[in-house]
N, C-alpha and C positions, 0 to 999 in steps of 0.2 A: 779821061785821065783820072777823074775822081773815083769812078767805079773801079779802076785798076788799083788805086791806092787803098780803097776800102777793102778789096779783095785780099791784097797783101797784109793789111792789118788784121783781118780775120784769120788768115793763115798763121800769122805770127802769134795770135792769142792762142790758137790751138797748140802750136809748138811750145808755148810758154808752159802750158799745163803739163805737157809731156816731159818737159825739161825739169820742172819743179819736182815731179815724181822721180825722175832720174837722179837729180842731185840729192834728194833726200835718201834714195835707196843707196847711193854710193857713199853717202856720208861726206861728200865733198862740199857741202854747203856751209863752209866755215867762214868766219869774218875776214880772213886774210885772202880769200878767193873771191873773185867777181865773175859773174856770168856775162858772156858777150855773144852777140850775133854778128857775123860778117856777111854782107850781101856782095855778091860777085856779078859783074857784068862782063859783056864781051870785051876782049882786049884788042889791041891793034894787030895781033897775029891770029885772031879768030878765024877758024876754017870750019864752015858749016858741015856737020856730019863727021868731022875728024876729031880725034882725041890724042893729040901729040903728047908725049911724055906721060901717057896714062899709068905705065907700071911705076914710074918715079912718083906720080901723084898718090897712087895707092900705098906705096912704101912710106910716103910722108905721112899719110893718114894713120898708118899703123904706128909710126914713130911717135906721134902725138896722141895716141889713143887714151892715155890716162887723163888728158885735158879735153878730149873730144866727147861731146854728148850726142851730137847728131850732125849729119852732113849730107849734101846731095844736090843734084840738079832739080830745077823746077820742071814739072811735066809740061807746063805751058807758060808762056810769058806774052801777054797781049802786045806789049811794045817791042817784043823780040830783043830787048836789051839786057834785062836782068836774067841771069842764067842759073844761079844757085846760091846756096847759103851754107854756112856752118854755124853751130852752136858750140861754144867751148868755154873753159874756165881759164882765167889768167889773174895774176896778182895785181897787175897795173895796166892802165891804158896803153902804155908803151909796149908792154909784153904782149898785149892783145894785138897791137898793130904788127909787131914782129912776127907773131905766129901766123896771122892771116896772110901777110905778104910773103911768107916763106914757102908757100905752096908752089910746087914746080910749074903748075899752070900759070901762076902769076909771074914767076921768074921768067918764063918763056913768052910772056905777054899774050898768052892765049886768052886769059881772063885778067881782069883787074878788080881790085877791092873798090867797090862802089861806096860802101858805107860800113862803119863799125859802130854798133850800138851796144851800150851796156844795159842789160836787163836786170830788173830787181824783182825776182819772183816772190820774195818774202812779202812784198806789198800785196800780192794776191790773197794771202792768208788773212789780211785785214779786211777784205771785201765782206760786206754784209751777207 
């Protein structure tokens, strides 16, 4: 399990660097906006190999495009539980939760929000 967690932390660190560049490039790294990562796991209606509501899921992603910095499924998940993540901008923790839970996959219980984390990429600029 520790190996799995270290693997995901490494993946997250790589994503952070990409997101920092994206936030700076878009000019959206303002003080009233915060950066979040939502991790998704299988929900109670999970169906291996099936993508119900896929068109609605894509439409939702397009609708939140101005807040969305990256999203997608994991290519592999050793514990077969965690299935994907999104990286996005929100003003508050409550807004972040609403955005993460509004995905049609979550509404249909195909996936569920496992965890929402606030990232602080500005802290990376202070690294030696």
